[in-house]
mmCIF file as gemmi writes it, N, C-alpha and C atoms, coordinates in Angstrom:
data_model
loop_
_atom_site.group_PDB
_atom_site.id
_atom_site.type_symbol
_atom_site.label_atom_id
_atom_site.label_alt_id
_atom_site.label_comp_id
_atom_site.label_asym_id
_atom_site.label_entity_id
_atom_site.label_seq_id
_atom_site.pdbx_PDB_ins_code
_atom_site.Cartn_x
_atom_site.Cartn_y
_atom_site.Cartn_z
_atom_site.occupancy
_atom_site.B_iso_or_equiv
_atom_site.pdbx_formal_charge
_atom_site.auth_seq_id
_atom_site.auth_asym_id
_atom_site.pdbx_PDB_model_num
ATOM 1 N N . MET Axp A 1 ? 0.536 -0.856 0.265 1 0 ? 1 A 1
ATOM 2 C CA . MET Axp A 1 ? 0.009 -0.051 -0.118 1 0 ? 1 A 1
ATOM 3 C C . MET Axp A 1 ? 0.986 1.185 -0.048 1 0 ? 1 A 1
ATOM 4 N N . ALA Axp A 2 ? 0.63 2.132 -1.078 1 0 ? 2 A 1
ATOM 5 C CA . ALA Axp A 2 ? 1.566 3.479 -0.932 1 0 ? 2 A 1
ATOM 6 C C . ALA Axp A 2 ? 1.161 4.203 0.152 1 0 ? 2 A 1
ATOM 7 N N . VAL Axp A 3 ? 1.801 5.143 0.516 1 0 ? 3 A 1
ATOM 8 C CA . VAL Axp A 3 ? 1.837 5.729 1.659 1 0 ? 3 A 1
ATOM 9 C C . VAL Axp A 3 ? 1.694 7.227 1.332 1 0 ? 3 A 1
ATOM 10 N N . ALA Axp A 4 ? 1.02 7.949 1.881 1 0 ? 4 A 1
ATOM 11 C CA . ALA Axp A 4 ? 0.786 9.415 1.473 1 0 ? 4 A 1
ATOM 12 C C . ALA Axp A 4 ? 1.873 10.128 1.604 1 0 ? 4 A 1
ATOM 13 N N . GLN Axp A 5 ? 2.314 11.082 0.411 1 0 ? 5 A 1
ATOM 14 C CA . GLN Axp A 5 ? 3.693 12.021 0.712 1 0 ? 5 A 1
ATOM 15 C C . GLN Axp A 5 ? 3.464 13.151 2.012 1 0 ? 5 A 1
ATOM 16 N N . HIS Axp A 6 ? 2.268 13.469 2.129 1 0 ? 6 A 1
ATOM 17 C CA . HIS Axp A 6 ? 1.883 14.79 2.922 1 0 ? 6 A 1
ATOM 18 C C . HIS Axp A 6 ? 0.64 14.257 3.344 1 0 ? 6 A 1
ATOM 19 N N . GLN Axp A 7 ? 0.167 15.112 4.571 1 0 ? 7 A 1
ATOM 20 C CA . GLN Axp A 7 ? -1.121 14.605 4.945 1 0 ? 7 A 1
ATOM 21 C C . GLN Axp A 7 ? -2.154 15.845 4.955 1 0 ? 7 A 1
ATOM 22 N N . PRO Axp A 8 ? -2.785 16.169 3.766 1 0 ? 8 A 1
ATOM 23 C CA . PRO Axp A 8 ? -3.466 17.231 3.819 1 0 ? 8 A 1
ATOM 24 C C . PRO Axp A 8 ? -4.847 17.347 4.717 1 0 ? 8 A 1
ATOM 25 N N . LEU Axp A 9 ? -5.303 15.89 5.475 1 0 ? 9 A 1
ATOM 26 C CA . LEU Axp A 9 ? -6.661 16.032 5.934 1 0 ? 9 A 1
ATOM 27 C C . LEU Axp A 9 ? -6.399 16.124 7.423 1 0 ? 9 A 1
ATOM 28 N N . VAL Axp A 10 ? -4.91 16.419 7.91 1 0 ? 10 A 1
ATOM 29 C CA . VAL Axp A 10 ? -4.81 16.637 9.623 1 0 ? 10 A 1
ATOM 30 C C . VAL Axp A 10 ? -5.71 17.411 10.105 1 0 ? 10 A 1
ATOM 31 N N . GLY Axp A 11 ? -6.271 17.256 11.111 1 0 ? 11 A 1
ATOM 32 C CA . GLY Axp A 11 ? -7.355 17.863 12.006 1 0 ? 11 A 1
ATOM 33 C C . GLY Axp A 11 ? -8.949 17.839 11.276 1 0 ? 11 A 1
ATOM 34 N N . GLN Axp A 12 ? -8.781 17.004 10.137 1 0 ? 12 A 1
ATOM 35 C CA . GLN Axp A 12 ? -10.247 16.745 9.826 1 0 ? 12 A 1
ATOM 36 C C . GLN Axp A 12 ? -11.128 15.682 10.214 1 0 ? 12 A 1
ATOM 37 N N . SER Axp A 13 ? -12.324 15.564 10.551 1 0 ? 13 A 1
ATOM 38 C CA . SER Axp A 13 ? -13.06 14.37 10.958 1 0 ? 13 A 1
ATOM 39 C C . SER Axp A 13 ? -14.271 14.133 9.855 1 0 ? 13 A 1
ATOM 40 N N . TRP Axp A 14 ? -14.018 12.873 9.349 1 0 ? 14 A 1
ATOM 41 C CA . TRP Axp A 14 ? -14.851 12.272 8.28 1 0 ? 14 A 1
ATOM 42 C C . TRP Axp A 14 ? -15.55 11.164 8.591 1 0 ? 14 A 1
ATOM 43 N N . VAL Axp A 15 ? -16.525 11.122 8.044 1 0 ? 15 A 1
ATOM 44 C CA . VAL Axp A 15 ? -17.488 10.105 8.412 1 0 ? 15 A 1
ATOM 45 C C . VAL Axp A 15 ? -18.197 9.441 7.177 1 0 ? 15 A 1
ATOM 46 N N . LEU Axp A 16 ? -17.834 8.064 7.076 1 0 ? 16 A 1
ATOM 47 C CA . LEU Axp A 16 ? -18.444 7.458 5.897 1 0 ? 16 A 1
ATOM 48 C C . LEU Axp A 16 ? -19.821 6.628 6.374 1 0 ? 16 A 1
ATOM 49 N N . THR Axp A 17 ? -20.889 6.869 5.085 1 0 ? 17 A 1
ATOM 50 C CA . THR Axp A 17 ? -22.263 6.095 5.479 1 0 ? 17 A 1
ATOM 51 C C . THR Axp A 17 ? -22.499 5.514 3.995 1 0 ? 17 A 1
ATOM 52 N N . GLY Axp A 18 ? -23.403 4.13 4.365 1 0 ? 18 A 1
ATOM 53 C CA . GLY Axp A 18 ? -23.956 4.025 3.072 1 0 ? 18 A 1
ATOM 54 C C . GLY Axp A 18 ? -23.088 3.12 2.464 1 0 ? 18 A 1
ATOM 55 N N . THR Axp A 19 ? -22.978 2.241 1.293 1 0 ? 19 A 1
ATOM 56 C CA . THR Axp A 19 ? -22.491 1.35 1.106 1 0 ? 19 A 1
ATOM 57 C C . THR Axp A 19 ? -21.451 2.15 -0.24 1 0 ? 19 A 1
ATOM 58 N N . LEU Axp A 20 ? -20.04 1.546 -0.377 1 0 ? 20 A 1
ATOM 59 C CA . LEU Axp A 20 ? -19.296 2.006 -0.945 1 0 ? 20 A 1
ATOM 60 C C . LEU Axp A 20 ? -19.133 0.904 -2.539 1 0 ? 20 A 1
ATOM 61 N N . THR Axp A 21 ? -19.044 1.501 -3.425 1 0 ? 21 A 1
ATOM 62 C CA . THR Axp A 21 ? -19.058 0.176 -4.52 1 0 ? 21 A 1
ATOM 63 C C . THR Axp A 21 ? -17.679 -0.202 -5.005 1 0 ? 21 A 1
ATOM 64 N N . SER Axp A 22 ? -16.869 1.152 -4.951 1 0 ? 22 A 1
ATOM 65 C CA . SER Axp A 22 ? -15.507 0.772 -5.435 1 0 ? 22 A 1
ATOM 66 C C . SER Axp A 22 ? -14.462 0.308 -4.527 1 0 ? 22 A 1
ATOM 67 N N . MET Axp A 23 ? -14.698 0.207 -3.141 1 0 ? 23 A 1
ATOM 68 C CA . MET Axp A 23 ? -14.002 -0.054 -2.018 1 0 ? 23 A 1
ATOM 69 C C . MET Axp A 23 ? -15.079 -0.64 -0.804 1 0 ? 23 A 1
ATOM 70 N N . GLY Axp A 24 ? -14.269 -1.212 0.183 1 0 ? 24 A 1
ATOM 71 C CA . GLY Axp A 24 ? -14.938 -1.482 1.118 1 0 ? 24 A 1
ATOM 72 C C . GLY Axp A 24 ? -14.683 -0.415 2.104 1 0 ? 24 A 1
ATOM 73 N N . ARG Axp A 25 ? -15.722 -0.415 3.175 1 0 ? 25 A 1
ATOM 74 C CA . ARG Axp A 25 ? -15.737 0.992 3.916 1 0 ? 25 A 1
ATOM 75 C C . ARG Axp A 25 ? -14.135 0.969 4.556 1 0 ? 25 A 1
ATOM 76 N N . ASP Axp A 26 ? -13.983 -0.046 5.112 1 0 ? 26 A 1
ATOM 77 C CA . ASP Axp A 26 ? -12.562 -0.451 5.983 1 0 ? 26 A 1
ATOM 78 C C . ASP Axp A 26 ? -11.327 0.269 4.914 1 0 ? 26 A 1
ATOM 79 N N . ASP Axp A 27 ? -11.491 -0.267 4.004 1 0 ? 27 A 1
ATOM 80 C CA . ASP Axp A 27 ? -10.278 0.514 2.891 1 0 ? 27 A 1
ATOM 81 C C . ASP Axp A 27 ? -10.595 1.716 2.846 1 0 ? 27 A 1
ATOM 82 N N . ALA Axp A 28 ? -11.501 2.485 2.79 1 0 ? 28 A 1
ATOM 83 C CA . ALA Axp A 28 ? -11.953 4.112 2.852 1 0 ? 28 A 1
ATOM 84 C C . ALA Axp A 28 ? -11.255 4.848 3.959 1 0 ? 28 A 1
ATOM 85 N N . LYS Axp A 29 ? -11.572 3.954 5.066 1 0 ? 29 A 1
ATOM 86 C CA . LYS Axp A 29 ? -11.129 4.683 6.304 1 0 ? 29 A 1
ATOM 87 C C . LYS Axp A 29 ? -9.706 4.552 6.184 1 0 ? 29 A 1
ATOM 88 N N . ALA Axp A 30 ? -9.121 3.372 5.941 1 0 ? 30 A 1
ATOM 89 C CA . ALA Axp A 30 ? -7.62 3.473 5.972 1 0 ? 30 A 1
ATOM 90 C C . ALA Axp A 30 ? -6.806 4.666 5.122 1 0 ? 30 A 1
ATOM 91 N N . LYS Axp A 31 ? -7.282 4.807 4.219 1 0 ? 31 A 1
ATOM 92 C CA . LYS Axp A 31 ? -6.632 5.659 2.889 1 0 ? 31 A 1
ATOM 93 C C . LYS Axp A 31 ? -7.269 7.134 3.798 1 0 ? 31 A 1
ATOM 94 N N . LEU Axp A 32 ? -8.2 7.476 4.094 1 0 ? 32 A 1
ATOM 95 C CA . LEU Axp A 32 ? -8.63 8.681 4.932 1 0 ? 32 A 1
ATOM 96 C C . LEU Axp A 32 ? -7.502 9.102 5.921 1 0 ? 32 A 1
ATOM 97 N N . GLN Axp A 33 ? -7.265 8.018 7.027 1 0 ? 33 A 1
ATOM 98 C CA . GLN Axp A 33 ? -6.225 7.768 8.006 1 0 ? 33 A 1
ATOM 99 C C . GLN Axp A 33 ? -5.221 8.124 7.423 1 0 ? 33 A 1
ATOM 100 N N . GLN Axp A 34 ? -4.63 7.577 6.103 1 0 ? 34 A 1
ATOM 101 C CA . GLN Axp A 34 ? -3.396 7.939 5.633 1 0 ? 34 A 1
ATOM 102 C C . GLN Axp A 34 ? -2.825 9.18 5.446 1 0 ? 34 A 1
ATOM 103 N N . LEU Axp A 35 ? -3.782 9.557 5.024 1 0 ? 35 A 1
ATOM 104 C CA . LEU Axp A 35 ? -4.001 11.422 4.824 1 0 ? 35 A 1
ATOM 105 C C . LEU Axp A 35 ? -4.221 12.218 5.971 1 0 ? 35 A 1
ATOM 106 N N . GLY Axp A 36 ? -4.416 11.512 6.885 1 0 ? 36 A 1
ATOM 107 C CA . GLY Axp A 36 ? -4.329 12.341 7.957 1 0 ? 36 A 1
ATOM 108 C C . GLY Axp A 36 ? -5.488 12.719 9.001 1 0 ? 36 A 1
ATOM 109 N N . ALA Axp A 37 ? -6.797 12.224 8.263 1 0 ? 37 A 1
ATOM 110 C CA . ALA Axp A 37 ? -8.044 12.698 8.765 1 0 ? 37 A 1
ATOM 111 C C . ALA Axp A 37 ? -8.647 11.753 9.895 1 0 ? 37 A 1
ATOM 112 N N . LYS Axp A 38 ? -9.324 12.016 11.078 1 0 ? 38 A 1
ATOM 113 C CA . LYS Axp A 38 ? -9.711 11.222 11.938 1 0 ? 38 A 1
ATOM 114 C C . LYS Axp A 38 ? -11.168 10.707 11.421 1 0 ? 38 A 1
ATOM 115 N N . VAL Axp A 39 ? -11.193 9.373 11.386 1 0 ? 39 A 1
ATOM 116 C CA . VAL Axp A 39 ? -12.547 8.729 10.98 1 0 ? 39 A 1
ATOM 117 C C . VAL Axp A 39 ? -13.517 8.361 11.962 1 0 ? 39 A 1
ATOM 118 N N . SER Axp A 40 ? -14.651 8.981 11.937 1 0 ? 40 A 1
ATOM 119 C CA . SER Axp A 40 ? -15.673 8.757 12.975 1 0 ? 40 A 1
ATOM 120 C C . SER Axp A 40 ? -16.72 8.086 12.6 1 0 ? 40 A 1
ATOM 121 N N . GLY Axp A 41 ? -17.715 7.292 13.558 1 0 ? 41 A 1
ATOM 122 C CA . GLY Axp A 41 ? -18.966 6.487 13.152 1 0 ? 41 A 1
ATOM 123 C C . GLY Axp A 41 ? -20.042 7.244 13.446 1 0 ? 41 A 1
ATOM 124 N N . SER Axp A 42 ? -20.15 8.781 13.849 1 0 ? 42 A 1
ATOM 125 C CA . SER Axp A 42 ? -21.238 9.376 13.978 1 0 ? 42 A 1
ATOM 126 C C . SER Axp A 42 ? -20.772 10.886 13.387 1 0 ? 42 A 1
ATOM 127 N N . VAL Axp A 43 ? -21.906 11.737 13.16 1 0 ? 43 A 1
ATOM 128 C CA . VAL Axp A 43 ? -21.564 13.219 12.652 1 0 ? 43 A 1
ATOM 129 C C . VAL Axp A 43 ? -22.218 13.901 13.892 1 0 ? 43 A 1
ATOM 130 N N . SER Axp A 44 ? -21.246 14.847 13.955 1 0 ? 44 A 1
ATOM 131 C CA . SER Axp A 44 ? -21.349 16.185 14.978 1 0 ? 44 A 1
ATOM 132 C C . SER Axp A 44 ? -20.842 17.584 14.267 1 0 ? 44 A 1
ATOM 133 N N . LYS Axp A 45 ? -21.196 18.675 14.73 1 0 ? 45 A 1
ATOM 134 C CA . LYS Axp A 45 ? -20.959 19.839 14.134 1 0 ? 45 A 1
ATOM 135 C C . LYS Axp A 45 ? -19.548 19.626 13.575 1 0 ? 45 A 1
ATOM 136 N N . LYS Axp A 46 ? -18.678 18.994 14.452 1 0 ? 46 A 1
ATOM 137 C CA . LYS Axp A 46 ? -17.207 19.076 14.162 1 0 ? 46 A 1
ATOM 138 C C . LYS Axp A 46 ? -17.143 18.218 13.164 1 0 ? 46 A 1
ATOM 139 N N . THR Axp A 47 ? -17.865 17.867 12.205 1 0 ? 47 A 1
ATOM 140 C CA . THR Axp A 47 ? -17.27 16.71 11.277 1 0 ? 47 A 1
ATOM 141 C C . THR Axp A 47 ? -17.162 17.867 10.165 1 0 ? 47 A 1
ATOM 142 N N . THR Axp A 48 ? -16.036 17.388 9.401 1 0 ? 48 A 1
ATOM 143 C CA . THR Axp A 48 ? -15.757 17.91 8.22 1 0 ? 48 A 1
ATOM 144 C C . THR Axp A 48 ? -16.255 17.441 7.259 1 0 ? 48 A 1
ATOM 145 N N . VAL Axp A 49 ? -16.591 16.373 6.428 1 0 ? 49 A 1
ATOM 146 C CA . VAL Axp A 49 ? -17.156 15.679 5.721 1 0 ? 49 A 1
ATOM 147 C C . VAL Axp A 49 ? -17.858 14.468 5.645 1 0 ? 49 A 1
ATOM 148 N N . VAL Axp A 50 ? -19.008 14.211 5.034 1 0 ? 50 A 1
ATOM 149 C CA . VAL Axp A 50 ? -19.439 12.96 5.243 1 0 ? 50 A 1
ATOM 150 C C . VAL Axp A 50 ? -19.815 12.57 3.647 1 0 ? 50 A 1
ATOM 151 N N . VAL Axp A 51 ? -19.034 11.202 3.79 1 0 ? 51 A 1
ATOM 152 C CA . VAL Axp A 51 ? -19.172 10.475 2.317 1 0 ? 51 A 1
ATOM 153 C C . VAL Axp A 51 ? -20.174 9.902 2.334 1 0 ? 51 A 1
ATOM 154 N N . ALA Axp A 52 ? -21.349 9.974 1.494 1 0 ? 52 A 1
ATOM 155 C CA . ALA Axp A 52 ? -22.312 9.085 1.396 1 0 ? 52 A 1
ATOM 156 C C . ALA Axp A 52 ? -22.475 8.201 0.187 1 0 ? 52 A 1
ATOM 157 N N . GLY Axp A 53 ? -22.412 6.73 0.416 1 0 ? 53 A 1
ATOM 158 C CA . GLY Axp A 53 ? -22.436 5.743 -0.453 1 0 ? 53 A 1
ATOM 159 C C . GLY Axp A 53 ? -23.777 5.806 -0.724 1 0 ? 53 A 1
ATOM 160 N N . ALA Axp A 54 ? -24.159 4.324 -1.183 1 0 ? 54 A 1
ATOM 161 C CA . ALA Axp A 54 ? -25.404 4.158 -1.862 1 0 ? 54 A 1
ATOM 162 C C . ALA Axp A 54 ? -26.393 3.462 -0.286 1 0 ? 54 A 1
ATOM 163 N N . GLU Axp A 55 ? -27.782 4.003 -0.322 1 0 ? 55 A 1
ATOM 164 C CA . GLU Axp A 55 ? -28.771 3.858 0.715 1 0 ? 55 A 1
ATOM 165 C C . GLU Axp A 55 ? -28.09 4.046 1.892 1 0 ? 55 A 1
ATOM 166 N N . ALA Axp A 56 ? -27.426 5.124 1.904 1 0 ? 56 A 1
ATOM 167 C CA . ALA Axp A 56 ? -26.653 6.237 3.014 1 0 ? 56 A 1
ATOM 168 C C . ALA Axp A 56 ? -28.27 6.6 3.954 1 0 ? 56 A 1
ATOM 169 N N . GLY Axp A 57 ? -27.921 6.32 5.294 1 0 ? 57 A 1
ATOM 170 C CA . GLY Axp A 57 ? -29.363 6.631 6.221 1 0 ? 57 A 1
ATOM 171 C C . GLY Axp A 57 ? -29.348 7.519 7.25 1 0 ? 57 A 1
ATOM 172 N N . SER Axp A 58 ? -29.449 7.493 8.269 1 0 ? 58 A 1
ATOM 173 C CA . SER Axp A 58 ? -29.718 8.843 9.433 1 0 ? 58 A 1
ATOM 174 C C . SER Axp A 58 ? -28.031 9.83 9.393 1 0 ? 58 A 1
ATOM 175 N N . LYS Axp A 59 ? -26.73 9.072 9.188 1 0 ? 59 A 1
ATOM 176 C CA . LYS Axp A 59 ? -26.144 9.859 9.087 1 0 ? 59 A 1
ATOM 177 C C . LYS Axp A 59 ? -26.131 11.096 7.997 1 0 ? 59 A 1
ATOM 178 N N . LEU Axp A 60 ? -26.761 10.641 7.04 1 0 ? 60 A 1
ATOM 179 C CA . LEU Axp A 60 ? -26.495 11.601 5.945 1 0 ? 60 A 1
ATOM 180 C C . LEU Axp A 60 ? -27.435 12.764 6.458 1 0 ? 60 A 1
ATOM 181 N N . SER Axp A 61 ? -29.026 12.113 6.829 1 0 ? 61 A 1
ATOM 182 C CA . SER Axp A 61 ? -29.727 13.529 7.577 1 0 ? 61 A 1
ATOM 183 C C . SER Axp A 61 ? -29.022 14.314 8.455 1 0 ? 61 A 1
ATOM 184 N N . ASP Axp A 62 ? -28.423 13.626 9.369 1 0 ? 62 A 1
ATOM 185 C CA . ASP Axp A 62 ? -27.699 14.323 10.22 1 0 ? 62 A 1
ATOM 186 C C . ASP Axp A 62 ? -26.752 15.594 9.643 1 0 ? 62 A 1
ATOM 187 N N . ALA Axp A 63 ? -26.106 14.797 8.824 1 0 ? 63 A 1
ATOM 188 C CA . ALA Axp A 63 ? -24.971 15.941 7.995 1 0 ? 63 A 1
ATOM 189 C C . ALA Axp A 63 ? -25.644 17.527 7.53 1 0 ? 63 A 1
ATOM 190 N N . GLN Axp A 64 ? -26.566 16.808 6.902 1 0 ? 64 A 1
ATOM 191 C CA . GLN Axp A 64 ? -27.619 17.903 6.122 1 0 ? 64 A 1
ATOM 192 C C . GLN Axp A 64 ? -28.209 18.852 6.842 1 0 ? 64 A 1
ATOM 193 N N . LYS Axp A 65 ? -28.838 18.207 8.59 1 0 ? 65 A 1
ATOM 194 C CA . LYS Axp A 65 ? -29.423 19.251 9.228 1 0 ? 65 A 1
ATOM 195 C C . LYS Axp A 65 ? -28.163 19.971 9.945 1 0 ? 65 A 1
ATOM 196 N N . LEU Axp A 66 ? -26.912 19.505 10.205 1 0 ? 66 A 1
ATOM 197 C CA . LEU Axp A 66 ? -26.183 20.482 10.938 1 0 ? 66 A 1
ATOM 198 C C . LEU Axp A 66 ? -25.504 21.078 9.749 1 0 ? 66 A 1
ATOM 199 N N . GLY Axp A 67 ? -25.182 21.119 8.314 1 0 ? 67 A 1
ATOM 200 C CA . GLY Axp A 67 ? -24.538 21.86 7.325 1 0 ? 67 A 1
ATOM 201 C C . GLY Axp A 67 ? -23.307 21.289 7.089 1 0 ? 67 A 1
ATOM 202 N N . VAL Axp A 68 ? -23.05 20.249 7.357 1 0 ? 68 A 1
ATOM 203 C CA . VAL Axp A 68 ? -21.868 19.351 7.244 1 0 ? 68 A 1
ATOM 204 C C . VAL Axp A 68 ? -21.736 19.064 5.585 1 0 ? 68 A 1
ATOM 205 N N . SER Axp A 69 ? -20.295 18.948 4.965 1 0 ? 69 A 1
ATOM 206 C CA . SER Axp A 69 ? -20.19 18.988 3.489 1 0 ? 69 A 1
ATOM 207 C C . SER Axp A 69 ? -20.657 17.472 3.457 1 0 ? 69 A 1
ATOM 208 N N . VAL Axp A 70 ? -21.115 17.098 2.509 1 0 ? 70 A 1
ATOM 209 C CA . VAL Axp A 70 ? -21.535 15.868 1.859 1 0 ? 70 A 1
ATOM 210 C C . VAL Axp A 70 ? -20.774 15.779 0.513 1 0 ? 70 A 1
ATOM 211 N N . TRP Axp A 71 ? -20.085 14.502 0.535 1 0 ? 71 A 1
ATOM 212 C CA . TRP Axp A 71 ? -19.252 14.201 -0.708 1 0 ? 71 A 1
ATOM 213 C C . TRP Axp A 71 ? -20.136 13.198 -1.059 1 0 ? 71 A 1
ATOM 214 N N . SER Axp A 72 ? -19.852 12.432 -2.576 1 0 ? 72 A 1
ATOM 215 C CA . SER Axp A 72 ? -20.243 11.053 -3.148 1 0 ? 72 A 1
ATOM 216 C C . SER Axp A 72 ? -18.898 10.336 -3.084 1 0 ? 72 A 1
ATOM 217 N N . GLU Axp A 73 ? -19.076 9.408 -3.49 1 0 ? 73 A 1
ATOM 218 C CA . GLU Axp A 73 ? -18.102 8.601 -3.513 1 0 ? 73 A 1
ATOM 219 C C . GLU Axp A 73 ? -16.796 8.718 -4.495 1 0 ? 73 A 1
ATOM 220 N N . ALA Axp A 74 ? -17.723 9.195 -5.57 1 0 ? 74 A 1
ATOM 221 C CA . ALA Axp A 74 ? -16.942 9.731 -6.804 1 0 ? 74 A 1
ATOM 222 C C . ALA Axp A 74 ? -15.835 10.687 -6.218 1 0 ? 74 A 1
ATOM 223 N N . GLN Axp A 75 ? -15.97 11.917 -5.292 1 0 ? 75 A 1
ATOM 224 C CA . GLN Axp A 75 ? -15.637 12.748 -4.772 1 0 ? 75 A 1
ATOM 225 C C . GLN Axp A 75 ? -14.671 12.219 -3.917 1 0 ? 75 A 1
ATOM 226 N N . LEU Axp A 76 ? -14.876 10.955 -3.516 1 0 ? 76 A 1
ATOM 227 C CA . LEU Axp A 76 ? -13.957 10.751 -2.498 1 0 ? 76 A 1
ATOM 228 C C . LEU Axp A 76 ? -12.353 9.976 -3.288 1 0 ? 76 A 1
ATOM 229 N N . LEU Axp A 77 ? -12.972 9.116 -4.261 1 0 ? 77 A 1
ATOM 230 C CA . LEU Axp A 77 ? -12.266 8.477 -5.364 1 0 ? 77 A 1
ATOM 231 C C . LEU Axp A 77 ? -10.991 9.559 -5.804 1 0 ? 77 A 1
ATOM 232 N N . ASP Axp A 78 ? -11.64 10.877 -6.347 1 0 ? 78 A 1
ATOM 233 C CA . ASP Axp A 78 ? -11.083 12.1 -6.811 1 0 ? 78 A 1
ATOM 234 C C . ASP Axp A 78 ? -9.626 12.56 -5.796 1 0 ? 78 A 1
ATOM 235 N N . LEU Axp A 79 ? -10.522 12.871 -4.68 1 0 ? 79 A 1
ATOM 236 C CA . LEU Axp A 79 ? -9.345 12.996 -3.407 1 0 ? 79 A 1
ATOM 237 C C . LEU Axp A 79 ? -8.314 12.072 -3.542 1 0 ? 79 A 1
ATOM 238 N N . LEU Axp A 80 ? -8.327 10.693 -3.246 1 0 ? 80 A 1
ATOM 239 C CA . LEU Axp A 80 ? -7.58 9.644 -3.132 1 0 ? 80 A 1
ATOM 240 C C . LEU Axp A 80 ? -6.622 9.599 -4.465 1 0 ? 80 A 1
ATOM 241 N N . ALA Axp A 81 ? -6.973 9.511 -5.6 1 0 ? 81 A 1
ATOM 242 C CA . ALA Axp A 81 ? -6.275 9.938 -6.755 1 0 ? 81 A 1
ATOM 243 C C . ALA Axp A 81 ? -5.373 10.751 -6.841 1 0 ? 81 A 1
ATOM 244 N N . GLN Axp A 82 ? -5.696 11.781 -6.47 1 0 ? 82 A 1
ATOM 245 C CA . GLN Axp A 82 ? -4.629 13.238 -6.398 1 0 ? 82 A 1
ATOM 246 C C . GLN Axp A 82 ? -3.835 12.821 -5.196 1 0 ? 82 A 1
ATOM 247 N N . HIS Axp A 83 ? -4.018 12.357 -4.636 1 0 ? 83 A 1
ATOM 248 C CA . HIS Axp A 83 ? -2.717 11.625 -3.4 1 0 ? 83 A 1
ATOM 249 C C . HIS Axp A 83 ? -2.171 10.743 -3.562 1 0 ? 83 A 1
ATOM 250 N N . THR Axp A 84 ? -2.763 10.022 -4.643 1 0 ? 84 A 1
ATOM 251 C CA . THR Axp A 84 ? -2.419 8.554 -4.529 1 0 ? 84 A 1
ATOM 252 C C . THR Axp A 84 ? -2.025 7.786 -3.323 1 0 ? 84 A 1
ATOM 253 N N . VAL Axp A 85 ? -3.353 7.412 -2.941 1 0 ? 85 A 1
ATOM 254 C CA . VAL Axp A 85 ? -3.316 6.54 -1.764 1 0 ? 85 A 1
ATOM 255 C C . VAL Axp A 85 ? -3.737 5.286 -1.934 1 0 ? 85 A 1
């Protein structure tokens, strides 16, 4: 597994919800952590980004209520590709 050269997500809190089609949630979590992100199981006002896969549930609703940025799986893949994780 390639190691990120830098950690652009240090200090950020990310949440994964729903089903990711291109990778398992554990893989996505590991890759985000390599970039410095803290990956949480719940959404709060301190959450930076929620990545919403297929059939996202209450975490997506929580993010929308709190005004947290919501990304698609495609946006996550673009980020990971930019940093070759």
